[in-house]
KEKE-3310 file (N, C-alpha, C; in steps of 0.2 Angstrom, whole numbers, plus 5000, padded with zeros to 4 digits):
npx = (5082:5080:5068:5073:5070:5056:5054:5058:5049:5038:5042:5038:5024:5025:5032:5023:5013:5020:5022:5009:5006:5016:5011:5000:5005:5006:4993:4991:5000:4993:4988:4985:4997:5003:5008:5015:5018:5029:5035:5043:5048:5045:5038:5034:5023:5015:4998:4992:5002:5006:4996:4994:5002:5012:5017:5029:5035:5048:5054:5069:5083:5094:5110:5113:5102:5094:5079:5081:5096:5104:5101:5103:5099:5096:5081:5070:5063:5051:5045:5033:5029:5015:5007:4992:4989:5002:5018:5029:5041:5052:5057:5069:5074:5088:5093:5109:5112:5108:5100:5094:5102:5117:5130:5133:5141:5142:5129:5125:5135:5140:5135:5141:5154:5149:5142:5153:5160:5151:5149:5162:5164:5154:5159:5172:5169:5173:5176:5162:5154:5168:5179:5184:5199:5193:5182:5171:5159:5164:5157:5145:5144:5132:5120:5115:5118:5115:5114:5117:5124:5130:5129:5127:5128:5124:5121:5126:5127:5131:5120:5113:5104:5092:5092:5104:5117:5119:5121:5115:5110:5107:5104:5106:5104:5110:5110:5115:5123:5116:5111:5104:5093:5096:5086:5077:5078:5079:5083:5081:5092:5095:5107:5110:5115:5111:5113:5119:5125:5118:5107:5104:5099:5090:5085:5074:5067:5058:5062:5061:5066:5061:5070:5077:5079:5065:5060:5060:5049:5056:5067:5080:5094:5098:5108:5110:5105:5096:5101:5106:5117:5135:5148:5161:5154:5142:5146:5151:5139:5132:5140:5138:5124:5125:5131:5122:5111:5117:5118:5106:5093:5089:5075:5069:5067:5056:5048:5052:5068:5070:5058:5058:5069:5064:5054:5062:5070:5061:5061:5060:5067:5062:5065:5069:5071:5080:5088:5080:5071:5074:5068:5055:5049:5038:5033:5022:5010:5005:4993:4991:4980)
npy = (5269:5252:5244:5232:5226:5226:5219:5206:5203:5200:5189:5175:5176:5180:5169:5159:5163:5163:5149:5144:5150:5144:5131:5131:5135:5129:5131:5144:5151:5152:5165:5182:5191:5206:5221:5236:5253:5268:5284:5281:5269:5252:5236:5218:5207:5193:5193:5183:5180:5191:5202:5215:5230:5244:5260:5271:5288:5293:5307:5317:5317:5326:5332:5348:5347:5335:5326:5314:5312:5301:5294:5298:5302:5301:5307:5294:5279:5268:5251:5242:5226:5216:5202:5198:5207:5209:5216:5209:5211:5222:5234:5245:5260:5269:5285:5290:5303:5320:5333:5343:5347:5356:5351:5335:5326:5333:5334:5320:5311:5298:5292:5292:5285:5272:5268:5267:5256:5246:5245:5241:5229:5222:5222:5216:5204:5196:5181:5178:5175:5185:5181:5184:5178:5171:5166:5174:5182:5195:5210:5212:5224:5238:5249:5258:5264:5253:5254:5244:5228:5215:5199:5187:5177:5169:5158:5166:5174:5181:5190:5192:5204:5210:5224:5227:5222:5212:5207:5194:5188:5179:5185:5191:5205:5214:5226:5224:5213:5202:5184:5180:5169:5159:5162:5170:5183:5183:5188:5189:5197:5208:5218:5229:5237:5248:5247:5259:5264:5273:5272:5263:5248:5241:5227:5218:5204:5195:5179:5161:5144:5127:5118:5124:5126:5127:5144:5152:5164:5174:5174:5170:5160:5146:5138:5121:5124:5134:5146:5161:5158:5161:5171:5161:5149:5154:5159:5148:5141:5150:5149:5135:5135:5144:5135:5125:5131:5135:5123:5120:5120:5134:5134:5128:5137:5148:5162:5154:5158:5160:5166:5178:5184:5184:5194:5205:5204:5208:5222:5237:5251:5266:5280:5287:5299:5300:5309:5320:5317:5322:5335:5333:5323:5320:5312:5305:5292:5277:5265:5249:5236)
npz = (5609:5611:5622:5631:5643:5643:5632:5636:5645:5637:5630:5632:5629:5615:5610:5611:5602:5590:5590:5588:5575:5567:5568:5560:5548:5535:5530:5532:5523:5511:5512:5508:5498:5502:5496:5502:5503:5506:5505:5494:5497:5497:5502:5504:5512:5520:5523:5531:5540:5546:5554:5555:5550:5555:5550:5553:5552:5558:5568:5566:5578:5582:5588:5595:5604:5606:5609:5617:5624:5623:5612:5598:5582:5564:5555:5552:5543:5549:5550:5558:5563:5566:5576:5579:5593:5597:5594:5584:5577:5567:5554:5551:5542:5539:5534:5527:5524:5527:5523:5531:5541:5545:5547:5546:5554:5566:5570:5571:5578:5579:5567:5554:5556:5561:5550:5540:5546:5546:5532:5528:5534:5527:5514:5515:5521:5533:5543:5553:5569:5576:5589:5606:5616:5627:5621:5621:5610:5598:5595:5582:5570:5570:5564:5572:5588:5601:5614:5623:5626:5615:5620:5616:5602:5587:5572:5562:5546:5530:5519:5503:5494:5482:5483:5490:5502:5517:5534:5544:5560:5575:5591:5608:5619:5632:5646:5658:5670:5672:5672:5660:5652:5637:5624:5631:5627:5614:5597:5579:5569:5556:5548:5536:5520:5507:5489:5485:5496:5504:5512:5527:5533:5546:5555:5566:5573:5585:5590:5592:5598:5597:5603:5613:5631:5642:5645:5660:5669:5674:5666:5669:5670:5680:5693:5701:5713:5712:5710:5701:5687:5687:5681:5675:5673:5668:5656:5649:5648:5639:5628:5625:5622:5610:5601:5601:5594:5582:5576:5572:5559:5549:5546:5556:5566:5576:5571:5555:5550:5537:5533:5538:5532:5519:5519:5522:5510:5501:5500:5492:5483:5476:5468:5480:5491:5503:5510:5512:5522:5535:5535:5532:5540:5553:5563:5559:5559:5550:5549:5544:5540)
capx = (5084:5075:5067:5074:5066:5049:5054:5059:5042:5034:5045:5034:5018:5026:5034:5017:5010:5024:5021:5002:5007:5020:5007:4995:5008:5004:4987:4992:5004:4989:4985:4986:5003:5001:5014:5014:5024:5029:5041:5047:5050:5040:5039:5029:5022:5009:4993:4990:5007:5006:4989:4995:5009:5012:5023:5031:5040:5051:5058:5076:5085:5101:5113:5115:5097:5089:5074:5085:5103:5108:5098:5104:5098:5092:5074:5070:5056:5050:5039:5032:5025:5011:5003:4987:4990:5009:5023:5034:5047:5053:5062:5070:5078:5091:5097:5116:5113:5102:5100:5091:5107:5122:5135:5131:5145:5141:5122:5125:5143:5142:5132:5146:5158:5146:5141:5159:5162:5146:5151:5169:5162:5150:5163:5177:5166:5177:5172:5159:5157:5175:5179:5190:5202:5189:5176:5165:5159:5165:5150:5144:5143:5125:5120:5113:5120:5110:5114:5117:5130:5129:5133:5125:5128:5123:5118:5128:5129:5130:5114:5113:5097:5092:5093:5110:5120:5118:5123:5110:5112:5103:5107:5103:5107:5109:5113:5118:5127:5111:5112:5098:5093:5096:5079:5073:5078:5082:5080:5085:5093:5098:5110:5112:5116:5109:5119:5123:5128:5115:5102:5105:5093:5091:5079:5073:5061:5058:5062:5062:5067:5058:5075:5079:5076:5060:5062:5056:5046:5061:5072:5087:5097:5100:5111:5106:5103:5091:5104:5108:5124:5139:5155:5163:5148:5137:5150:5151:5132:5131:5144:5135:5118:5126:5133:5116:5107:5121:5117:5099:5092:5085:5068:5066:5065:5049:5046:5058:5073:5069:5052:5060:5073:5060:5051:5068:5072:5056:5062:5062:5068:5061:5065:5069:5075:5080:5091:5075:5067:5075:5064:5049:5046:5035:5030:5016:5010:5000:4991:4988:4977)
capy = (5263:5247:5242:5225:5223:5225:5214:5200:5201:5198:5184:5169:5176:5180:5163:5155:5166:5160:5142:5143:5152:5139:5125:5132:5139:5126:5134:5152:5153:5154:5171:5187:5194:5213:5226:5242:5258:5274:5288:5278:5262:5247:5229:5214:5203:5189:5195:5178:5179:5198:5204:5223:5234:5251:5263:5278:5293:5296:5313:5317:5319:5328:5336:5348:5347:5330:5324:5309:5313:5295:5291:5303:5298:5305:5305:5287:5276:5262:5247:5238:5220:5213:5196:5200:5214:5209:5218:5204:5213:5229:5235:5252:5262:5275:5289:5292:5310:5324:5340:5347:5349:5359:5347:5328:5323:5337:5332:5313:5310:5291:5289:5290:5280:5266:5266:5265:5250:5241:5244:5238:5222:5219:5222:5212:5198:5192:5176:5180:5180:5185:5180:5185:5172:5167:5163:5179:5185:5202:5213:5214:5232:5240:5256:5263:5262:5249:5256:5237:5224:5209:5194:5180:5177:5163:5158:5172:5173:5186:5189:5197:5205:5214:5231:5228:5217:5213:5201:5191:5184:5178:5190:5194:5211:5216:5232:5222:5206:5196:5178:5179:5162:5159:5162:5175:5189:5181:5191:5188:5204:5209:5224:5230:5243:5248:5247:5265:5266:5279:5270:5257:5244:5237:5223:5214:5200:5190:5172:5156:5137:5122:5114:5128:5124:5132:5150:5154:5170:5179:5175:5169:5153:5145:5131:5116:5127:5139:5153:5162:5156:5167:5171:5156:5145:5157:5160:5141:5140:5154:5146:5129:5137:5146:5130:5122:5135:5135:5116:5120:5123:5140:5133:5125:5142:5150:5159:5152:5163:5162:5170:5185:5186:5185:5201:5210:5204:5211:5229:5240:5258:5269:5288:5288:5305:5300:5315:5325:5315:5326:5341:5331:5318:5323:5307:5302:5285:5274:5258:5245:5230)
capz = (5612:5612:5629:5632:5649:5641:5627:5639:5648:5632:5626:5632:5625:5608:5607:5610:5596:5585:5590:5585:5568:5564:5567:5555:5543:5528:5528:5532:5517:5506:5513:5503:5498:5501:5495:5505:5501:5510:5504:5489:5500:5497:5504:5503:5517:5520:5528:5536:5545:5550:5554:5555:5550:5556:5547:5557:5550:5565:5567:5568:5585:5581:5593:5602:5608:5605:5615:5621:5623:5622:5606:5593:5576:5559:5553:5549:5542:5553:5549:5564:5561:5572:5575:5584:5597:5599:5589:5584:5573:5564:5549:5551:5537:5541:5529:5529:5523:5530:5521:5536:5546:5542:5548:5548:5559:5572:5572:5572:5579:5577:5561:5548:5558:5561:5543:5537:5549:5543:5525:5527:5535:5521:5508:5516:5523:5537:5546:5559:5574:5579:5596:5611:5618:5631:5618:5621:5604:5597:5593:5575:5569:5569:5561:5578:5595:5604:5622:5626:5623:5612:5624:5613:5595:5583:5566:5558:5539:5525:5515:5498:5492:5476:5485:5494:5506:5524:5539:5548:5566:5581:5596:5614:5621:5639:5649:5665:5670:5674:5669:5655:5648:5630:5622:5635:5624:5607:5591:5573:5567:5550:5547:5529:5517:5500:5484:5484:5503:5506:5516:5531:5535:5553:5556:5572:5574:5590:5588:5597:5595:5602:5607:5619:5637:5643:5648:5666:5668:5675:5661:5671:5670:5687:5694:5704:5719:5710:5710:5694:5685:5687:5678:5670:5672:5663:5649:5646:5646:5633:5622:5623:5618:5604:5597:5600:5589:5576:5573:5570:5552:5549:5545:5562:5571:5576:5564:5551:5548:5530:5532:5540:5526:5513:5520:5521:5503:5497:5500:5485:5484:5470:5468:5487:5493:5511:5513:5514:5527:5541:5535:5531:5544:5559:5568:5557:5559:5546:5551:5538:5543)
cpx = (5079:5074:5067:5071:5059:5049:5054:5052:5037:5036:5040:5028:5019:5028:5028:5013:5013:5022:5014:5003:5010:5016:5003:4998:5007:4998:4988:4995:5000:4986:4988:4993:5002:5008:5011:5020:5023:5035:5045:5049:5044:5042:5033:5029:5015:5004:4991:4996:5007:4999:4989:5002:5008:5018:5024:5036:5043:5055:5065:5078:5093:5104:5113:5109:5092:5085:5077:5092:5107:5106:5098:5103:5095:5085:5075:5063:5056:5044:5039:5027:5021:5008:4998:4988:4998:5013:5028:5040:5046:5058:5063:5075:5081:5095:5104:5117:5107:5103:5098:5096:5113:5129:5133:5135:5144:5134:5122:5132:5145:5140:5137:5151:5155:5144:5147:5161:5158:5148:5157:5167:5159:5154:5169:5175:5171:5173:5169:5155:5164:5174:5185:5193:5198:5183:5170:5165:5161:5159:5150:5141:5135:5125:5118:5115:5114:5109:5114:5122:5127:5133:5131:5124:5128:5120:5120:5130:5127:5124:5115:5106:5098:5094:5100:5112:5119:5121:5117:5113:5107:5107:5103:5107:5106:5113:5116:5121:5122:5112:5105:5099:5093:5089:5075:5073:5081:5079:5084:5086:5097:5101:5113:5113:5114:5115:5123:5126:5124:5109:5104:5099:5094:5084:5079:5067:5062:5057:5063:5064:5065:5063:5078:5076:5070:5062:5057:5054:5051:5067:5079:5088:5100:5104:5107:5103:5098:5094:5107:5116:5128:5146:5156:5158:5143:5140:5150:5144:5130:5134:5140:5128:5119:5127:5126:5112:5110:5120:5110:5098:5088:5078:5065:5065:5058:5049:5053:5062:5072:5063:5054:5065:5069:5056:5057:5070:5067:5056:5063:5062:5067:5060:5065:5074:5076:5084:5086:5071:5068:5070:5057:5045:5044:5032:5024:5016:5004:4999:4988:4986:4974)
cpy = (5258:5245:5235:5222:5222:5219:5207:5198:5199:5192:5178:5170:5176:5173:5158:5157:5163:5152:5140:5145:5147:5132:5125:5135:5136:5129:5141:5154:5155:5161:5176:5190:5201:5217:5233:5247:5265:5278:5285:5271:5257:5240:5225:5209:5199:5191:5190:5177:5185:5201:5212:5225:5241:5254:5270:5282:5296:5302:5313:5319:5320:5332:5343:5347:5342:5329:5319:5310:5307:5291:5296:5300:5303:5303:5298:5284:5269:5258:5242:5232:5217:5206:5197:5207:5214:5211:5213:5206:5220:5229:5243:5254:5269:5279:5290:5299:5313:5331:5345:5350:5351:5355:5340:5325:5327:5335:5325:5310:5303:5288:5287:5285:5273:5264:5264:5258:5245:5240:5240:5230:5218:5218:5217:5205:5194:5186:5179:5175:5179:5184:5182:5178:5168:5164:5168:5182:5193:5204:5214:5221:5233:5247:5261:5260:5259:5250:5249:5233:5217:5203:5187:5181:5170:5164:5165:5171:5180:5185:5194:5197:5209:5222:5232:5222:5218:5207:5200:5187:5184:5182:5191:5200:5211:5222:5230:5215:5201:5190:5176:5173:5163:5158:5167:5182:5188:5185:5189:5195:5204:5217:5225:5237:5243:5248:5253:5268:5272:5278:5263:5254:5240:5234:5219:5210:5195:5183:5167:5149:5132:5118:5118:5126:5129:5138:5152:5162:5176:5180:5173:5161:5151:5138:5126:5118:5132:5146:5154:5160:5162:5166:5166:5151:5148:5158:5153:5139:5144:5151:5139:5130:5140:5140:5126:5125:5135:5128:5115:5123:5129:5139:5130:5130:5144:5158:5157:5158:5165:5166:5177:5188:5187:5192:5206:5210:5208:5219:5232:5248:5262:5277:5290:5294:5305:5305:5320:5323:5319:5332:5339:5327:5321:5319:5304:5295:5282:5267:5255:5238:5226)
cpz = (5613:5619:5630:5638:5647:5636:5630:5642:5643:5628:5626:5628:5617:5606:5607:5604:5590:5584:5586:5577:5564:5563:5561:5549:5536:5526:5527:5526:5511:5507:5508:5504:5497:5501:5498:5503:5505:5508:5499:5491:5500:5500:5504:5509:5516:5525:5533:5541:5549:5549:5553:5554:5551:5553:5550:5553:5556:5564:5569:5575:5584:5587:5591:5607:5606:5611:5620:5619:5621:5616:5601:5586:5570:5558:5550:5548:5545:5551:5555:5562:5567:5570:5581:5587:5598:5593:5590:5580:5570:5559:5549:5546:5539:5535:5531:5526:5525:5528:5526:5541:5542:5542:5551:5554:5566:5575:5574:5573:5577:5571:5556:5550:5558:5554:5539:5540:5546:5535:5524:5529:5530:5515:5509:5518:5527:5540:5552:5563:5575:5586:5600:5613:5622:5628:5617:5614:5604:5594:5585:5574:5567:5567:5567:5584:5599:5612:5626:5623:5620:5616:5621:5606:5592:5577:5562:5551:5535:5521:5509:5495:5485:5477:5489:5497:5513:5528:5543:5554:5571:5587:5602:5616:5629:5641:5656:5664:5672:5670:5665:5652:5641:5628:5625:5631:5616:5601:5585:5570:5561:5549:5540:5526:5510:5496:5484:5491:5505:5511:5520:5533:5541:5554:5562:5572:5580:5588:5594:5594:5600:5605:5612:5625:5638:5647:5654:5665:5669:5670:5662:5671:5677:5687:5698:5711:5718:5710:5703:5693:5685:5683:5673:5668:5667:5656:5646:5644:5640:5627:5620:5619:5611:5599:5596:5594:5582:5572:5570:5563:5553:5549:5551:5568:5571:5577:5561:5549:5541:5528:5533:5534:5520:5513:5519:5513:5499:5496:5493:5486:5477:5471:5476:5488:5501:5514:5515:5519:5534:5541:5534:5536:5551:5564:5566:5557:5554:5548:5545:5541:5537)
residu = (MET:ARG:ASP:HIS:ALA:THR:MET:MET:GLY:ARG:THR:LEU:ASN:ILE:ASN:LEU:LEU:TRP:ALA:VAL:ILE:LEU:PHE:TYR:LEU:PRO:VAL:MET:VAL:GLN:GLY:GLU:GLN:LYS:THR:ILE:SER:GLN:ASP:GLY:VAL:SER:LEU:THR:TYR:ASN:THR:ALA:ILE:PHE:SER:LYS:VAL:GLU:ILE:LEU:GLN:LEU:LYS:ARG:GLU:PRO:LEU:PRO:HIS:PRO:HIS:ASP:GLN:LEU:ASN:VAL:HIS:PRO:ALA:ASN:LEU:LEU:PHE:LEU:PHE:TYR:THR:GLY:SER:LYS:CYS:VAL:GLY:SER:ILE:LYS:LEU:TYR:PRO:LEU:GLU:ASP:ARG:SER:VAL:GLY:ASP:LEU:LYS:MET:ALA:TYR:PRO:GLU:LEU:SER:ALA:ARG:ALA:ARG:THR:LEU:ILE:ARG:ILE:LEU:ASN:GLU:ARG:PRO:GLU:LEU:PRO:GLN:ARG:TYR:PRO:ASP:GLY:VAL:PRO:LYS:GLU:ILE:PRO:THR:ILE:GLN:ASN:GLN:MET:ALA:GLY:GLN:TYR:PHE:LEU:SER:HIS:VAL:ARG:TYR:LEU:ASP:PHE:SER:TRP:GLY:SER:SER:VAL:GLY:PHE:LEU:VAL:GLN:TYR:ALA:GLN:ASP:SER:SER:ALA:TYR:ALA:ALA:GLY:SER:ARG:LEU:ASP:TYR:GLN:ILE:GLU:GLY:MET:ASN:VAL:HIS:ASN:LYS:ILE:ALA:VAL:SER:THR:TYR:PHE:SER:VAL:SER:HIS:PRO:ASP:LEU:PRO:ARG:VAL:GLU:LYS:ASP:GLY:LEU:VAL:THR:ASP:GLU:ASN:GLY:GLU:PRO:LEU:ARG:ASP:ASP:ALA:TYR:SER:LYS:TYR:LEU:ARG:LYS:MET:GLU:LYS:LEU:LEU:ASP:SER:LYS:SER:GLU:GLU:THR:PHE:GLN:PRO:PRO:LEU:GLY:LEU:ILE:GLN:ALA:VAL:VAL:SER:SER:LEU:ARG:PHE:GLU:ASN:VAL:ASP:ALA:ALA:ALA:TRP:GLY:SER:LYS:PHE:ASN:GLY:LYS:LYS:THR:VAL:ILE:GLU)
# end
């Protein structure tokens, strides 16, 4: 489970980092394009944009005795992207087969069902986001249970890459009913599936937009009396902010959404035996600077 409280505390610093990066971007794009590879998976990134990448071979956490009962998952490959000392994004690859367990459904009860839902959405391509009568967005399927609700969705569109298809969207998650301000937890997320439906791709990058109201340290949006917005007022605020961001070009975000899409697009899979990761991965970390 992603620690959203920690992420919110880092939002202001990360946004400042992206502001500096985007200011110097015309010069920085001249940096080296580096291709890295692990277990048959490769990707390319600009070293002037990301100063460090960590690659983690995360161990499987199957039932009945996972380390974390609320976060059951197969072994997976995780790429973490850094700007200076701050982690600003991640790409995680989930295998949809695992030869190290006898019964996939028993080991990972939600995995197959979530994969089927994501595959159906990517094949049928309904208009997204779908909404309830009161305007609240229905959640976009993700391969892993986020242990939190999607209460803010914007800039949703399907993306096609050489390795497969996906859906990208701006999102904020919450585990409680606090009136978190738009931008206080804003991520650009890409959920995809490779062409053989054997590997799911889940991407998160922290993003911001200069036209969003400045986010206070506590991350809450308040009324004229300084009290957090409640119920209908908060819902109307969220829908207004969703429309605001929907009206903005992808290249006006910090970082540009196209920059994130380019890193995800660069993924390549060559002789990848992801079903064997469950018996191979032991938590090893590789740091590339």
